[in-house]
Structures are given as C-alpha cells and as structure tokens.
C-alpha positions as CSV (number, residue, x, y, z in Angstrom):
1,M,22.5,10.2,1.0
2,T,24.1,8.0,3.7
3,Q,22.2,4.9,4.6
4,I,21.2,4.8,8.2
5,M,20.6,1.3,9.7
6,C,19.5,0.1,13.1
7,D,19.1,-3.3,14.9
8,V,15.6,-2.6,16.1
9,A,12.9,-2.7,13.5
10,R,10.3,0.1,13.3
11,R,7.2,-1.3,15.0
12,I,4.3,1.0,15.9
13,T,1.6,-1.0,17.6
14,T,0.3,0.9,20.5
15,Q,-1.7,4.2,20.7
16,Q,1.2,5.8,22.7
17,Q,3.7,4.8,20.1
18,L,1.5,6.1,17.3
19,A,1.0,9.5,19.2
20,I,4.8,9.8,19.5
21,A,5.3,9.0,15.8
22,A,2.6,11.5,14.8
23,D,4.2,14.2,16.8
24,R,7.5,13.8,15.0
25,I,5.8,14.6,11.7
26,A,6.4,18.4,11.1
27,F,5.0,18.4,7.5
28,C,1.8,17.7,5.7
29,Y,2.2,14.1,4.4
30,L,0.0,14.9,1.4
31,C,1.9,17.9,0.0
32,G,5.2,17.9,1.9
33,E,5.0,21.5,3.1
34,T,6.0,22.3,6.7
35,L,3.2,22.6,9.1
36,P,2.9,25.8,11.2
37,A,4.6,26.0,14.5
38,R,2.4,25.0,17.4
39,K,1.4,28.2,18.9
40,P,-2.0,30.0,19.4
41,G,-4.0,29.7,16.2
42,W,-1.8,27.1,14.6
43,K,-4.7,24.7,13.8
44,K,-6.7,27.4,11.9
45,H,-6.0,26.0,8.4
46,L,-5.3,22.4,9.4
47,S,-7.5,19.2,9.7
48,R,-6.9,15.9,11.7
49,E,-7.1,13.5,8.9
50,H,-7.6,9.7,9.0
51,V,-4.9,8.2,6.9
52,V,-7.2,5.2,6.2
53,P,-10.7,6.5,6.1
54,R,-13.2,5.7,8.9
55,S,-15.6,4.5,6.1
56,I,-13.1,1.7,5.3
57,L,-12.4,0.9,9.0
58,G,-16.0,0.5,10.1
59,A,-16.9,0.0,13.8
60,G,-13.9,-0.7,16.0
61,A,-13.6,-2.8,19.1
62,T,-13.3,-1.2,22.5
63,G,-10.1,0.8,22.7
64,A,-9.5,0.7,19.0
65,F,-7.5,3.7,17.7
66,P,-7.2,5.0,14.1
67,I,-4.2,6.6,12.4
68,V,-4.8,10.4,12.4
69,L,-2.3,13.0,11.2
70,W,-2.4,16.8,10.9
71,V,-2.7,18.0,7.3
72,H,-3.7,21.2,5.4
73,R,-7.5,21.5,5.1
74,T,-7.2,22.0,1.3
75,C,-5.0,18.8,1.0
76,D,-7.5,16.9,3.1
77,A,-10.5,17.9,0.8
78,A,-8.5,17.0,-2.3
79,K,-7.7,13.6,-1.0
80,K,-11.4,12.8,-0.3
81,E,-12.4,14.0,-3.7
82,Q,-9.8,11.8,-5.3
83,G,-11.2,8.4,-4.4
84,D,-11.9,7.7,-0.7
85,Y,-15.6,7.6,-1.5
86,C,-15.2,5.3,-4.5
87,L,-13.0,2.9,-2.5
88,T,-15.7,2.7,0.1
89,I,-18.3,1.9,-2.5
90,L,-16.1,-0.7,-4.2
91,Q,-15.6,-2.6,-0.9
92,R,-19.3,-2.5,-0.2
93,F,-19.9,-3.8,-3.7
94,S,-17.7,-6.8,-3.0
95,V,-18.8,-8.0,0.5
96,P,-22.3,-9.1,1.5
97,P,-24.9,-7.7,2.1
98,Y,-23.8,-5.4,-0.7
99,P,-25.3,-2.2,0.7
100,I,-25.0,0.0,-2.5
101,T,-27.4,1.7,-4.9
102,R,-27.5,1.9,-8.6
103,R,-26.1,5.5,-8.4
104,D,-23.1,4.0,-6.6
105,V,-22.5,1.6,-9.4
106,R,-22.8,4.4,-12.0
107,T,-20.3,6.5,-10.0
108,M,-17.8,3.6,-10.0
109,N,-18.1,2.8,-13.7
110,L,-17.5,-0.8,-12.9
111,R,-17.1,-3.4,-15.7
112,P,-17.0,-7.0,-14.4
113,D,-15.1,-9.2,-16.9
114,L,-13.2,-12.3,-17.3
115,L,-9.5,-12.6,-18.4
116,F,-8.7,-15.9,-20.1
117,T,-5.2,-17.3,-19.5
118,K,-3.6,-20.6,-20.6
119,N,-4.8,-22.4,-17.5
120,D,-7.7,-20.4,-16.1
121,A,-10.3,-17.7,-16.4
122,I,-9.6,-14.8,-13.9
123,P,-12.6,-12.7,-12.7
124,V,-11.5,-9.0,-13.1
125,L,-12.9,-5.6,-12.5
126,T,-12.0,-3.0,-15.1
127,G,-12.7,0.7,-15.1
128,I,-11.4,1.2,-11.6
129,G,-7.6,1.8,-12.1
130,G,-7.9,5.3,-10.8
131,T,-9.9,4.2,-7.8
132,I,-7.3,1.7,-6.8
133,D,-4.6,4.4,-6.9
134,A,-6.7,6.1,-4.1
135,T,-4.9,3.8,-1.7
136,W,-1.6,5.5,-2.5
137,P,-2.2,8.4,0.0
138,W,-2.7,5.7,2.6
139,V,0.7,4.2,1.9
140,R,2.2,7.7,1.9
141,G,0.7,8.4,5.3
142,L,2.0,5.2,6.8
143,H,5.4,5.9,5.4
144,A,5.3,9.3,7.2
145,V,4.3,7.5,10.4
146,L,7.0,5.0,10.3
147,Y,9.9,7.2,9.2
148,A,8.9,10.9,9.7
149,E,9.8,11.3,6.1
150,F,7.8,12.7,3.1
151,L,7.0,10.4,0.3
152,P,6.3,12.3,-2.9
153,H,3.0,11.7,-4.8
154,D,4.8,11.0,-8.0
155,S,7.1,8.3,-6.8
156,Q,7.2,5.3,-9.0
157,R,4.9,2.6,-7.7
158,L,2.8,-0.5,-8.4
159,T,-0.4,-1.3,-6.4
160,F,-2.3,-4.6,-6.4
161,A,-6.0,-4.6,-5.1
162,P,-7.3,-7.6,-3.1
163,V,-9.0,-8.7,-6.3
164,P,-7.8,-8.6,-9.9
165,A,-8.5,-5.2,-11.3
166,C,-7.1,-2.7,-13.7
167,S,-8.0,0.2,-16.0
168,P,-9.4,-0.9,-19.4
169,E,-6.3,0.2,-21.2
170,R,-4.1,-2.0,-18.9
171,R,-6.2,-5.2,-19.3
172,E,-3.7,-7.0,-21.5
173,D,-1.0,-6.5,-18.8
174,L,-3.1,-8.0,-16.1
175,E,-2.0,-11.6,-16.5
176,R,1.7,-10.6,-16.1
177,R,0.8,-8.4,-13.1
178,E,-1.0,-11.3,-11.4
179,R,2.1,-13.4,-11.7
180,F,4.1,-10.6,-10.1
181,G,2.0,-10.0,-7.0
182,P,2.5,-13.4,-5.4
183,L,6.3,-13.0,-5.7
184,L,6.2,-9.6,-3.9
185,R,4.1,-11.2,-1.0
186,Q,6.6,-14.1,-0.9
187,L,9.5,-11.7,-0.5
188,L,7.8,-9.9,2.3
189,R,7.0,-13.2,4.1
190,R,10.6,-14.1,3.8
191,A,11.6,-10.7,5.3
192,M,9.2,-11.2,8.1
193,S,10.5,-14.6,8.9
194,L,14.0,-13.0,9.3
195,N,12.5,-10.1,11.4
196,K,13.5,-7.6,8.7
197,F,10.2,-5.7,8.4
198,D,8.5,-2.6,9.8
199,R,4.9,-2.5,11.0
200,V,2.1,-0.1,11.9
201,R,-0.8,-1.7,13.7
202,A,-4.0,0.1,14.7
203,W,-7.8,-0.2,15.0
204,G,-7.7,-3.1,17.4
205,G,-5.3,-5.0,15.0
206,A,-7.8,-4.9,12.1
207,L,-5.5,-2.4,10.4
208,R,-2.0,-3.7,9.8
209,Y,0.7,-2.4,7.5
210,D,3.9,-4.4,6.9
211,C,6.8,-3.5,4.8
212,C,10.4,-4.2,4.0
213,W,13.1,-2.4,2.1
214,V,15.2,-3.9,-0.7
215,R,18.0,-2.8,-2.9
216,N,17.5,-4.0,-6.5
217,L,20.4,-6.3,-7.3
218,H,20.8,-5.0,-10.9
219,D,20.5,-1.3,-10.8
220,C,20.9,-0.7,-7.0
221,R,17.6,1.3,-6.8
222,V,15.9,1.3,-3.4
223,L,12.4,0.0,-3.1
224,C,9.8,-0.8,-0.5
225,V,7.6,-3.9,-0.7
226,W,4.4,-3.5,1.4
227,Q,1.0,-5.1,2.3
228,L,-2.0,-3.5,4.0
229,E,-4.7,-5.4,5.9
230,T,-7.9,-3.5,6.4
231,P,-11.2,-4.7,7.9
232,R,-13.1,-7.2,5.7
233,V,-10.5,-7.0,3.0
234,R,-9.8,-10.8,3.2
235,E,-13.6,-11.5,2.9
236,W,-13.7,-9.3,-0.2
237,S,-10.7,-11.1,-1.8
238,R,-11.9,-14.5,-0.7
239,G,-15.3,-14.0,-2.3
240,V,-13.6,-13.5,-5.8
241,L,-10.5,-15.7,-5.6
242,G,-11.3,-18.3,-3.0
243,A,-9.7,-19.0,0.3
244,E,-6.5,-20.4,-1.2
245,N,-5.7,-17.3,-3.1
246,E,-7.1,-14.5,-0.9
247,R,-4.8,-11.4,-0.4
248,P,-4.7,-8.0,1.1
249,W,-3.7,-4.7,-0.6
250,H,-0.1,-4.9,-1.6
251,G,2.5,-3.4,-3.8
252,L,5.9,-1.6,-4.1
253,Y,7.3,1.9,-4.5
254,F,10.7,3.3,-5.2
255,A,12.6,5.9,-3.1
256,Q,15.8,7.8,-3.4
257,S,17.4,6.1,-0.4
258,F,16.6,3.9,2.6
259,P,14.7,5.8,5.2
260,P,16.3,6.3,8.7
261,Q,15.9,3.1,10.7
262,A,14.2,1.2,8.0
263,S,14.3,-2.6,8.0
264,V,16.4,-3.7,5.0
265,F,16.2,-7.1,3.3
266,E,19.9,-7.6,2.4
267,S,21.1,-9.1,-0.9
268,E,22.3,-12.2,0.9
269,D,18.8,-12.9,2.1
270,F,17.8,-13.5,-1.5
271,V,20.2,-16.5,-1.7
272,T,17.9,-18.8,0.4
273,N,14.8,-17.7,-1.4
274,S,14.6,-19.0,-5.0
275,E,11.1,-17.4,-5.6
276,A,12.4,-13.9,-4.6
277,R,15.3,-14.3,-7.1
278,R,12.8,-14.7,-9.9
279,L,11.2,-11.3,-9.4
280,P,10.1,-10.0,-12.7
281,W,12.4,-6.9,-12.8
282,V,15.4,-9.3,-12.4
283,L,14.2,-11.5,-15.2
284,Q,13.4,-8.6,-17.5
285,R,16.9,-7.1,-17.0
286,R,18.7,-10.4,-17.5
287,T,16.7,-11.0,-20.7
288,A,17.5,-7.6,-22.1
289,H,21.1,-8.1,-21.2
290,R,21.3,-11.4,-23.1
291,R,19.6,-9.8,-26.1
292,R,22.2,-7.0,-26.2
293,R,25.0,-9.6,-26.1
294,R,23.6,-11.4,-29.1
C-alpha cells in the first residue's frame, strides 16, 4: 500500500473532534465487519460501547466526555466477558482504599511474587497475563478513532502494565521485558519532542493516548509505539515502583502499513537518540547477523 503522510498530526482532544472521528468509523472496531447503514432500525443489533470502560474511568469532572463507538451487541458482550471486569478489580486491588472482596481476589487468581535480578528485587504479579491483554481492545478502539482503520485482533503486539506483571509461564522473560519498556517510552518521548505523535484526549484530560509510528530499520516492518494514561494509573504504578519509576500502560503493535495521516518517526530521528538505537529488536537482529557471519 502507498504510504500517506501529512504535515498535521492527528490530535483528537475535544468532544466535537471525537464525534467527527466516531462518525467516520463505518465498521465495528472489535470484529471489522461493516456496520449497517443509518436508516430506520439501524441500531437494533448495535450498542454504544465505551472503548475504555466507565469502571476504569470513574467519576469525571464537569464536561468530561468518554470515548464511545458503535459496535455489534454480540461483540460488546464478548469484550466485557474477556477481561474488563478483571482489569477493574486489578486496579482496585492496587490503589487505596483497596475496595475488593475475597471473591474478587479468587476471580483474579493473583500471585504476588518477587523477581530477583543482578541488582534488585522486582515486585511482580503473576497469573494475570490474560487480564493485561484485555487492554488490547482499548488500543484497537483508539486506533479506529485516530485513523478510521480496522486493527485486527491477532496483530503482533507487546503490552506493558503499569506494574511488572506476566503470566506464570513468562516469568523468566520478565527481566528482559522490563529493560525493553523504558526504551519504548523514551522513543515516544523523543517523537513527542519533535511533534511527531498522535493523540486522543478525553474524560477531562484524565484519559490520554499518545502514539507514534516507526519503520523498523532492519526489516522495514511498520510498528506503532503507544502509551495510555487512565485515571489513577500513576498512583497504582507509584505504589509498587516508586515515584521515580512510575509509568502508564504502554506497548507496541505491528501493522501492514502506515495508516493515513499517521505521525511517523523517521529513521533520521534515531540518529540523535542513542537510547532509541539500542531497542532490543535492533540488538537481537545485529547479534544474529554476527553469529551467521561467524
């Protein structure tokens, strides 16, 4: 596909801009199928779905607006079953006054643990890998809002929670993943300093999604680096990692091509950012290349 570029970044920060963006979306962002034409009875099998659940947003300031999109009712029900409830309980578990029950903890199957590294002991939650992945529909919805483009559920991706967490079988990979996350956030900060990022802002500024697009320098694959601020997410992270290491939801995903009007972090932008040049996928490919030459 032809790459489409523009000089003006995609910024959706007002209720009017969000309404216009939502009207452009002619498909269910959860399944990708076209929504019915807007004629009498068109809403019969549809729901207005909060991309980020109200249970996560909490009470909003006066004039706060959520991100709501039309989806199929069956898709909406499946999304809620897949993890929105568990994410809500997880955040309550992590932020005072901890308003949860024993049943909630059993539902979550939480296993607090410590991961010992060469220099530190990292507090970690295991048993919640599937729950963390429940944020993926949020990112897919925000992608649809920004670019009016469907992002498939099975897109290759990597998601980092505000606290170190993984599924039990991925515990040994956690130390490497924890080194990777800060590099992603640094890359995005660099893109933001160059005004090469896209944004959705809602709920009185308490919900903020920032992202930039990058072409992998070694295999030319297109990927998006993102971070998502939700209410009280910083308090959750700070309570575990401390103020100096607090972080929002963040991660990356791959796509077939750059979306229309996406803000792209060009290859020359890496030159002035030594940290970004040390991204793990670059190091791994260079190491593999050296081994082949030997």
